[in-house]
C-alpha positions as CSV (number, residue, x, y, z in Angstrom):
1,X,-73.8,28.9,30.4
2,X,-75.9,31.9,31.5
3,X,-76.7,34.5,28.8
4,X,-74.5,37.1,30.4
5,X,-71.9,37.8,33.0
6,X,-71.1,41.1,34.7
7,X,-67.8,42.0,36.3
8,X,-67.0,45.2,38.4
9,X,-63.6,46.7,37.9
10,X,-62.9,49.3,40.6
11,X,-59.3,50.3,39.8
12,X,-56.6,49.8,37.2
13,X,-53.9,49.3,39.9
14,X,-55.1,48.3,43.3
15,X,-53.4,50.2,46.1
16,X,-51.5,52.6,43.8
17,X,-54.0,55.3,44.7
18,X,-57.1,54.5,46.8
19,X,-60.3,53.3,45.0
20,X,-63.0,56.0,44.8
21,X,-65.7,54.7,47.1
22,X,-68.7,56.5,45.5
23,X,-68.7,54.9,42.1
24,X,-67.7,51.6,43.6
25,X,-70.8,51.5,45.8
26,X,-73.0,52.5,42.8
27,X,-71.6,49.5,41.0
28,X,-72.5,47.2,43.9
29,X,-76.2,48.0,43.3
30,X,-76.0,46.3,39.9
31,X,-76.2,42.6,39.3
32,X,-72.7,41.3,39.6
33,X,-71.0,38.0,39.0
34,X,-67.4,38.9,40.2
35,X,-65.3,41.8,41.5
36,X,-61.9,41.8,39.9
37,X,-58.8,44.1,40.0
38,X,-55.3,44.2,38.8
39,X,-52.7,45.2,41.4
40,X,-49.5,45.4,39.4
41,X,-47.7,46.8,36.4
42,X,-44.4,47.2,34.5
43,X,-45.1,51.0,34.5
44,X,-43.6,51.2,38.0
45,X,-40.2,50.1,36.7
46,X,-38.0,47.2,37.6
47,X,-37.1,48.2,41.2
48,X,-40.2,46.6,43.0
49,X,-39.6,43.3,41.3
50,X,-35.8,43.2,41.6
51,X,-35.9,44.3,45.3
52,X,-39.0,42.4,46.1
53,X,-40.7,45.5,47.5
54,X,-44.1,47.2,47.0
55,X,-44.3,50.8,45.8
56,X,-47.9,51.2,46.8
57,X,-48.4,52.1,50.5
58,X,-49.8,49.2,52.4
59,X,-52.4,51.4,54.0
60,X,-53.9,52.0,50.5
61,X,-53.6,48.3,49.5
62,X,-55.4,47.4,52.7
63,X,-58.1,50.1,52.0
64,X,-58.8,48.7,48.5
65,X,-58.7,45.0,49.6
66,X,-61.1,45.8,52.4
67,X,-63.6,47.4,50.1
68,X,-63.5,44.5,47.6
69,X,-63.5,41.7,50.2
70,X,-66.5,43.0,52.2
71,X,-68.5,43.7,49.0
72,X,-67.7,40.3,47.4
73,X,-68.6,38.4,50.6
74,X,-71.8,40.3,51.1
75,X,-72.9,39.7,47.5
76,X,-71.6,36.1,47.4
77,X,-69.5,36.6,44.3
78,X,-65.8,35.8,43.6
79,X,-63.1,38.3,44.3
80,X,-60.0,38.1,42.1
81,X,-56.8,40.2,42.5
82,X,-53.8,39.6,40.4
83,X,-50.2,40.8,40.3
84,X,-50.4,41.1,44.1
85,X,-48.5,44.0,45.7
86,X,-47.3,45.7,42.5
87,X,-44.8,43.1,41.1
88,X,-46.7,39.8,41.7
89,X,-43.8,38.1,43.6
90,X,-44.4,35.3,46.1
91,X,-43.9,37.9,48.9
92,X,-46.7,40.0,47.5
93,X,-49.1,37.0,47.4
94,X,-48.3,36.2,51.0
95,X,-48.7,39.8,52.0
96,X,-52.1,40.1,50.4
97,X,-53.3,36.8,51.8
98,X,-52.4,37.8,55.3
99,X,-54.2,41.1,54.9
100,X,-57.3,39.1,53.7
101,X,-57.0,36.9,56.8
102,X,-56.7,40.0,59.1
103,X,-59.7,41.7,57.5
104,X,-61.8,38.5,57.8
105,X,-61.1,38.3,61.5
106,X,-61.7,42.0,62.1
107,X,-65.1,42.0,60.4
108,X,-66.1,38.5,61.6
109,X,-66.8,37.2,58.1
110,X,-68.3,33.8,57.6
111,X,-65.7,31.2,56.5
112,X,-64.6,31.3,52.9
113,X,-62.0,29.7,50.7
114,X,-58.9,31.7,49.8
115,X,-56.7,30.7,46.9
116,X,-53.1,31.9,46.7
117,X,-51.5,31.5,43.3
118,X,-47.7,31.8,43.1
119,X,-45.8,32.4,39.9
120,X,-42.3,33.4,40.9
121,X,-39.7,31.4,39.0
122,X,-36.2,30.6,40.1
123,X,-33.1,31.3,38.0
124,X,-32.2,27.7,38.3
125,X,-35.4,26.6,36.8
126,X,-35.0,28.9,33.8
127,X,-31.3,27.9,33.5
128,X,-32.3,24.2,33.5
129,X,-34.7,24.7,30.6
130,X,-32.1,26.7,28.7
131,X,-29.5,24.0,29.1
132,X,-32.1,21.5,27.8
133,X,-32.3,23.5,24.6
134,X,-35.4,25.6,25.2
135,X,-35.2,28.9,23.5
136,X,-36.3,31.8,25.7
137,X,-37.2,34.4,23.0
138,X,-36.8,38.1,23.6
139,X,-39.6,40.6,23.2
140,X,-39.6,44.2,21.9
141,X,-36.3,43.8,20.1
142,X,-34.4,42.0,22.9
143,X,-32.1,39.1,22.0
144,X,-32.9,35.6,23.2
145,X,-32.0,35.1,26.9
146,X,-28.4,34.2,27.6
147,X,-26.9,32.7,30.7
148,X,-25.0,35.9,31.3
149,X,-28.1,38.1,31.3
150,X,-29.9,35.5,33.5
151,X,-27.0,35.7,36.0
152,X,-27.6,39.4,36.3
153,X,-31.2,38.8,37.3
154,X,-32.2,38.9,40.9
155,X,-35.8,37.8,40.6
156,X,-38.2,36.5,37.9
157,X,-41.9,36.0,37.7
158,X,-44.0,34.3,35.1
159,X,-47.0,36.3,33.8
160,X,-49.8,33.7,34.2
161,X,-52.7,33.3,31.9
162,X,-56.3,32.3,32.7
163,X,-55.6,28.7,33.5
164,X,-54.3,28.9,37.2
165,X,-57.2,31.3,38.0
166,X,-59.7,28.9,36.5
167,X,-58.1,26.1,38.4
168,X,-58.5,28.0,41.7
169,X,-62.2,28.8,41.0
170,X,-62.8,25.2,40.0
171,X,-61.4,24.1,43.4
172,X,-63.9,26.3,45.2
173,X,-62.0,29.5,45.7
174,X,-64.2,32.4,46.8
175,X,-61.2,34.8,46.9
176,X,-58.2,34.6,44.6
177,X,-54.9,36.3,45.3
178,X,-52.6,35.7,42.3
179,X,-49.0,36.5,41.5
180,X,-48.0,38.2,38.3
181,X,-50.8,37.9,35.9
182,X,-51.8,39.1,32.4
183,X,-54.0,42.1,33.0
184,X,-56.8,41.0,30.8
185,X,-56.6,37.4,31.9
186,X,-57.8,38.2,35.4
187,X,-61.2,39.3,34.0
188,X,-61.3,36.7,31.2
189,X,-60.8,33.7,33.5
190,X,-64.2,33.7,35.2
191,X,-65.9,34.4,31.9
192,X,-64.1,31.6,30.1
193,X,-64.8,29.3,33.0
194,X,-68.5,30.2,32.8
195,X,-68.5,29.1,29.1
196,X,-68.2,32.4,27.2
197,X,-66.1,32.4,24.1
198,X,-62.4,33.2,24.5
199,X,-62.7,36.2,22.1
200,X,-65.4,37.9,24.1
201,X,-63.8,37.0,27.4
202,X,-60.4,38.4,26.5
203,X,-62.0,41.5,25.1
204,X,-63.9,41.9,28.4
205,X,-60.5,41.8,30.2
206,X,-58.9,44.2,27.8
207,X,-61.6,46.9,28.3
208,X,-61.8,46.4,32.1
209,X,-58.1,46.2,33.0
210,X,-57.7,49.9,33.7
211,X,-61.2,50.5,35.0
212,X,-62.4,54.1,34.3
213,X,-59.6,54.8,31.8
214,X,-62.1,53.4,29.2
215,X,-64.5,56.2,30.0
216,X,-64.7,60.0,29.5
217,X,-64.0,62.5,30.7
218,X,-60.8,61.3,32.3
219,X,-61.2,60.2,35.9
220,X,-58.9,57.7,37.6
221,X,-59.8,55.0,40.1
222,X,-63.5,55.1,39.3
223,X,-65.5,51.9,38.8
224,X,-66.9,50.5,35.6
225,X,-68.8,47.3,34.8
226,X,-68.3,45.0,31.8
227,X,-71.0,42.6,30.7
228,X,-70.1,39.8,28.4
229,X,-72.5,37.7,26.2
230,X,-71.8,35.1,23.6
231,X,-70.9,37.7,20.9
232,X,-70.5,41.1,22.5
233,X,-69.2,43.1,25.5
234,X,-70.9,46.1,27.0
235,X,-69.1,48.5,29.3
236,X,-70.7,51.0,31.5
237,X,-69.3,53.8,33.6
238,X,-70.5,53.9,37.2
239,X,-69.5,57.5,38.1
240,X,-72.4,59.8,37.3
241,X,-70.2,62.2,35.5
242,X,-68.5,59.6,33.2
243,X,-69.6,57.9,30.1
244,X,-68.3,54.9,28.2
245,X,-68.5,56.2,24.6
246,X,-67.5,54.8,21.3
247,X,-64.5,57.1,21.3
248,X,-63.4,56.3,24.8
249,X,-63.7,52.6,24.6
250,X,-62.2,52.3,21.1
251,X,-59.3,54.5,22.1
252,X,-58.5,52.3,25.1
253,X,-57.5,49.6,22.6
254,X,-54.5,51.8,21.8
255,X,-53.5,52.3,25.5
256,X,-50.0,51.1,26.1
257,X,-49.9,49.2,22.8
258,X,-47.8,49.4,19.7
259,X,-50.8,48.3,17.7
260,X,-54.5,49.0,18.6
261,X,-55.5,45.8,16.9
262,X,-53.8,43.0,18.8
263,X,-53.6,42.0,22.5
264,X,-51.2,39.1,23.1
265,X,-51.8,36.9,26.1
266,X,-50.5,33.6,27.3
267,X,-51.6,31.1,24.7
268,X,-52.9,33.3,22.0
269,X,-53.8,36.7,20.6
270,X,-57.0,38.8,20.7
271,X,-57.6,40.4,17.3
272,X,-59.6,43.6,17.5
273,X,-59.1,44.6,13.8
274,X,-62.8,44.2,12.9
275,X,-64.4,45.4,16.2
276,X,-67.7,47.3,15.9
277,X,-68.6,49.9,18.5
278,X,-72.1,51.0,19.3
279,X,-73.5,53.5,21.8
280,X,-76.5,51.7,23.3
281,X,-77.3,54.3,26.0
282,X,-75.8,57.5,27.3
283,X,-73.1,55.8,29.4
284,X,-72.7,52.3,27.8
285,X,-70.9,51.2,24.7
286,X,-71.3,47.7,23.1
287,X,-68.4,46.1,21.3
288,X,-68.5,43.1,19.0
289,X,-66.5,41.6,16.1
290,X,-63.4,40.5,18.0
291,X,-61.6,37.2,17.3
292,X,-59.2,35.1,19.3
293,X,-56.5,32.9,17.8
294,X,-54.7,30.3,19.9
295,X,-50.9,30.0,19.4
296,X,-49.6,26.7,18.1
297,X,-47.2,26.6,21.1
298,X,-48.3,27.9,24.5
299,X,-45.9,30.5,25.6
300,X,-45.8,32.5,28.8
301,X,-44.0,35.8,29.4
302,X,-41.2,36.1,31.9
303,X,-40.2,39.3,33.6
304,X,-37.0,39.7,35.5
305,X,-35.0,42.5,37.1
306,X,-31.4,42.9,38.4
307,X,-29.7,45.3,40.6
308,X,-27.4,47.9,39.0
309,X,-26.2,49.9,42.0
310,X,-26.9,52.5,44.6
311,X,-28.6,55.8,43.5
312,X,-27.9,59.4,44.5
313,X,-30.1,62.3,43.3
314,X,-29.6,66.1,43.3
315,X,-31.8,68.8,42.0
316,X,-30.7,72.2,40.5
317,X,-32.6,75.0,38.7
318,X,-31.4,77.2,35.9
319,X,-33.0,80.5,35.0
320,X,-30.2,82.4,33.2
321,X,-31.1,82.6,29.5
322,X,-27.5,82.4,28.3
323,X,-26.9,79.3,30.4
324,X,-30.1,77.7,29.1
325,X,-29.0,78.3,25.5
326,X,-25.7,76.6,26.3
327,X,-27.1,73.9,28.6
328,X,-25.4,71.0,26.7
329,X,-22.0,72.7,27.2
330,X,-22.8,73.2,30.9
331,X,-23.6,69.6,31.3
332,X,-20.6,68.6,29.3
333,X,-18.3,70.6,31.6
334,X,-19.8,69.0,34.7
335,X,-19.4,65.5,33.2
336,X,-15.8,66.3,32.3
337,X,-15.0,67.2,35.9
338,X,-16.5,63.9,37.1
339,X,-14.5,62.0,34.5
340,X,-11.2,63.6,35.6
341,X,-11.6,61.9,39.0
342,X,-13.6,58.8,38.1
343,X,-12.8,58.0,34.5
344,X,-15.3,57.2,31.8
345,X,-18.8,56.1,33.0
346,X,-19.4,52.3,32.8
347,X,-19.2,49.6,35.4
348,X,-17.6,51.9,38.0
349,X,-20.4,54.5,37.8
350,X,-23.2,56.0,35.7
351,X,-24.2,59.6,35.6
352,X,-27.5,61.0,34.1
353,X,-28.8,64.5,33.6
354,X,-32.6,64.8,33.3
355,X,-33.4,68.2,31.9
356,X,-37.0,69.1,32.7
357,X,-38.3,72.0,30.7
358,X,-36.5,70.7,27.6
359,X,-36.6,67.0,27.2
360,X,-36.8,65.5,30.7
361,X,-39.9,63.5,29.9
362,X,-39.3,62.3,26.3
363,X,-35.6,62.5,26.0
364,X,-34.3,62.3,22.4
365,X,-37.8,61.8,21.1
366,X,-38.8,65.3,22.2
367,X,-39.7,67.3,19.0
368,X,-39.3,70.7,20.6
369,X,-35.9,70.1,22.2
370,X,-34.6,73.3,20.6
371,X,-37.1,75.5,22.3
372,X,-36.6,75.0,26.0
373,X,-38.6,76.7,28.7
374,X,-37.5,80.0,30.4
375,X,-36.2,78.0,33.3
376,X,-35.0,74.4,33.6
377,X,-34.9,71.8,36.3
378,X,-31.9,69.5,36.2
379,X,-32.2,66.2,38.1
380,X,-28.8,64.8,38.4
381,X,-28.7,61.0,39.1
382,X,-25.6,59.0,39.9
383,X,-25.4,55.2,40.1
384,X,-22.5,53.3,41.6
385,X,-21.9,50.0,43.4
386,X,-21.4,51.8,46.7
387,X,-23.7,54.6,48.1
388,X,-20.7,56.6,49.3
389,X,-19.3,56.7,45.7
390,X,-22.7,57.5,44.2
391,X,-23.1,60.4,46.7
392,X,-19.7,61.9,45.8
393,X,-20.2,61.6,42.1
394,X,-23.7,63.1,42.2
395,X,-22.4,66.1,44.3
396,X,-19.5,66.6,41.9
397,X,-21.7,66.4,38.8
398,X,-24.2,68.9,40.3
399,X,-21.9,71.5,41.8
400,X,-19.8,71.8,38.7
401,X,-22.9,73.1,36.9
402,X,-22.0,76.3,38.7
403,X,-18.5,76.4,37.3
404,X,-19.0,75.7,33.6
405,X,-16.5,77.9,31.6
406,X,-18.7,79.3,28.9
407,X,-17.5,82.0,26.5
408,X,-18.9,85.5,27.1
409,X,-19.8,84.8,30.7
410,X,-18.9,88.0,32.7
411,X,-20.5,87.2,36.1
412,X,-19.3,84.8,38.7
413,X,-22.6,83.7,40.1
414,X,-26.2,83.0,39.1
415,X,-25.6,80.0,36.8
416,X,-27.7,77.6,38.8
417,X,-29.6,77.3,42.0
418,X,-29.8,74.2,44.2
419,X,-33.2,73.2,45.5
420,X,-31.3,71.8,48.5
421,X,-27.6,71.4,49.3
422,X,-27.7,67.7,50.3
423,X,-27.6,64.8,47.9
424,X,-30.7,62.6,48.3
425,X,-30.5,58.9,48.6
426,X,-32.7,57.1,46.2
427,X,-33.7,53.5,46.2
428,X,-31.1,51.2,44.5
429,X,-31.2,51.2,40.8
430,X,-32.5,48.1,38.9
431,X,-32.8,47.2,35.3
432,X,-35.2,45.1,33.3
433,X,-33.1,42.0,32.4
434,X,-35.8,39.6,31.3
435,X,-38.7,40.5,29.0
436,X,-39.0,37.2,27.2
437,X,-41.4,34.3,26.4
438,X,-40.9,30.7,27.4
439,X,-42.7,27.8,25.8
440,X,-44.6,25.5,28.1
441,X,-46.1,22.0,27.7
442,X,-48.6,22.7,30.4
443,X,-50.0,26.2,31.2
444,X,-50.0,25.3,34.9
445,X,-46.4,24.1,35.2
446,X,-44.9,27.4,36.5
447,X,-47.7,28.2,39.0
448,X,-48.7,26.8,42.3
449,X,-52.3,27.1,43.7
450,X,-52.7,26.8,47.5
451,X,-56.2,26.7,49.1
452,X,-57.2,27.5,52.7
453,X,-60.4,28.1,54.6
454,X,-60.4,31.5,56.2
455,X,-62.5,31.6,59.3
456,X,-63.2,34.4,61.8
């Protein structure tokens, strides 16, 4: 094992917004052992997984892959991309692999080995295990998976750990395109393979997963470098205007986590309770004191999404102070007119009012709900099995905002204003159906690694 390993992280979500080239190229001047990026997230909602689509424009995905591929081949270091094309489905892996082949031909790159790792799981496979008595345990308060919920699921992926990526590297892969992956596992895999302790390797992954989010001041899509040793991880910002400080690095442990002390991955948990943070130069922070505990049973997370229906959206603005004070009554009136024709919401339709300027972002958790802004934006959203029904319900639920019968109203107009008269067609609505963990006898049993030589 060498004394240290350095990994460049250029983005927290490849393709979502293009990588900033300047700090990336600065990073390439440093001694690097790998270039790694995550390309997916649950933050984008269940639609990309359920519909098997990407939400990031392919032009931007291609832009980021091209930067990483050319740099990695020029430097002769591995390139690793996980959760391909936003949701990490098999389609996403095939898409990214084809882009890599096209880029290699266009730039006349010398032959290299490409590994495609697939982690999509069929409903039949999960059902077979459940029938055999395997408990698929729910996360975040969900009940254990049932056949009924599984039947509502259109597509599932297993969130792979480090093992399939290590397998691909062991088999000679120069470029790895992986399906749905644990964010930190993408970075931890080459470090663990190189012999560094699991604790340091997983912390390396934790701090690098969102790239420049671990630096200050806030700048998205800028590159950072993490360097792992046997007992510490140092992280350095590449943008000249950013710094990785004790505060910025420590606070990143709280990012998207219920607890800042624990990071659960396939096979174990990273404990950051006793981490020590030291500023070792103006733009670098060193972290030590982490621990890793393996689980007694290896479990892998499953993600699944199912289609709910077609979505229709309309947008209205309200500026009248009296109407704003009685906005719940206004919405209640509009809902009642929909129910007169369509009955109670449920399987036939669903109707939502998102009130921006009051609680449109946080919903019931908004602490200042009783002090709305001087004007409100109402986004009315209808979901129904057929688009034609969703369109009519959305129009009915929006236009009746104009006709709410409030006490003391003397005028006949001015209640609301439409941004546009037409109802907009949204992408079909999906729901997260599966957010569970499945025990495995072998960490590799739900993934498939395919190798090929890519030539010009």
